[in-house]
GUTIKE-261105 format. One record per residue (C-alpha): residue in three letters; y, x, z. Coordinates in steps of 0.001 Angstrom, whole numbers, padded with zeros to 6 digits, always signed. Layout:
<pts>
AlaYXZ
...
</pts>
This chain:
<pts>
Met-002684+012178+000544
Arg-003343+014939-001984
Asp-006051+016140-000146
Leu-007702+012514+000312
Leu-007037+012205-003592
Ala-008688+015721-004240
Thr-011629+014768-001725
Leu-012478+011880-003859
Phe-012824+013984-007123
Glu-014837+016364-005129
Ile-017428+013473-004457
His-017616+012222-008204
Leu-017896+016110-009094
Gly-020580+016825-006904
Val-022700+014187-007925
Asp-022496+014778-011648
Asp-020246+011349-012213
Pro-020821+010838-016212
Trp-017378+009029-016330
Leu-015519+012187-014521
Ala-013833+012724-018078
Leu-011732+009431-017293
Trp-010363+010800-014090
Pro-006820+010017-013929
Asp-003803+012424-013468
Tyr-003250+013658-009777
Gln+000091+012460-009393
Asp-001333+008615-010124
Ala-002742+007521-006704
Ile-003033+003935-008003
Gly-005231+005173-011114
Ile-007408+006773-009158
Leu-007897+004189-006674
Asp-008827+002305-009628
Tyr-011287+004470-010960
Ala-012948+004993-007848
Arg-013440+001276-007353
Arg-014665+000852-011123
Phe-017043+003876-010888
His-018049+003402-007278
Cys-021269+003035-009013
Ala-021857+006494-010334
Leu-022436+007565-006624
Pro-026045+007624-005548
Pro-026854+005266-002786
Ala-026739+006210+000828
Thr-029820+008466+002126
Cys-030044+009813+005238
Gly-028229+013083+004446
Gln-025667+011634+002327
Arg-023071+008758+002272
His-021124+009346-000443
Arg-020343+005440-001028
Gly-019338+004902+002305
Asp-017246+008147+002490
Gln-015737+007222-000726
Ala-014779+003722+000233
Gly-013497+005131+003469
Ile-011095+007385+001583
Arg-010000+004332-000699
Leu-009139+002503+002478
Thr-007015+005322+003942
Ile-004909+005974+000557
Val-004528+002178+000396
Arg-002980+002352+004040
His-000815+005212+002836
Leu+000549+003570-000101
Arg+001271+000589+001438
Ala+003351+002242+003864
Val+005384+003950+001204
Leu+005593+000646-000869
Asp+006890-001282+002454
Arg+009863+001139+002777
Glu+010536+000861-001108
Glu+010488-002798-000739
Leu+012770-002846+002413
Ala+015184-000430+000854
Ala+015323-002583-002398
Ile+015755-006079-000319
Glu+018440-004541+001532
Asp+020443-002894-001588
Ala+020123-006576-003136
Arg+021769-008035-000064
Ala+024285-005517-000154
Asp+025218-006212-003787
Gly+025519-009766-002874
Met+022053-010955-004063
Gln+021523-014412-002415
Trp+018192-014881-000789
Ala+016848-017364-003386
Ala+017033-014868-006171
Ile+015560-012492-003868
Ser+012598-014745-002976
Arg+011946-015522-006673
Leu+011548-011872-007350
Leu+009154-011365-004592
Gly+007012-014311-005550
Met+008093-016667-002776
Gln+009241-019816-003101
His+011727-020519-000379
Pro+014604-018434+000556
Gly+013516-018258+004329
Ser+009989-016560+003178
Ala+012243-013661+001912
Met+014321-013532+004929
Asn+011236-013261+007272
Arg+009256-010773+004766
Arg+012469-008469+005079
Glu+012324-008711+009109
Arg+008514-008121+008881
Leu+009418-004934+006993
Lys+011984-003855+009231
Ala+009608-004292+012237
Gly+007184-002118+010493
Thr+009480+000789+009803
Glu+011014+000052+013606
Arg+008131-000184+015506
Pro+004407+001227+015108
Asp+002603-002006+015770
Gly+004866-003935+013336
Arg+005670-006532+015597
Arg+009067-008475+015583
Thr+011104-008148+018643
Arg+013014-010837+020482
Glu+016043-008347+019625
Ala+014996-008869+015788
Arg+014420-012521+016025
Lys+018163-012739+017919
Arg+019534-010629+015072
Ile+018467-012772+012343
Ser+019905-016022+014404
Asp+023173-013965+015045
Asn+023740-012502+011688
Asn+022222-016035+009942
Tyr+020179-013920+007406
</pts>
């Protein structure tokens, strides 16, 4: 991901972005995404030879995909830690901004399926595990 963040910087540097002094620290991927979105207009419009705006948007999408995978793993671990410590599904659902405990249980299973299967689909075994364990 560092390469992608560096490429975003190079794109903005290469077009003499006047706001480049506001570029966030390299450790701040979310801040860099925010900068790239807010200062997307600093890049010239597409021409036959250059597509800086499109390239920049594509890199942002790739970074979001990588961050989402990291966040999904962290969310799953936090849910499982909370359950292991005895937190009720109703409390977890509130923390996740959901109204129903079943929504939090389903979220956990979707996150788990995403880590177990590349396509993120829940298997029959996962559905059976939910009903057998009465999650």
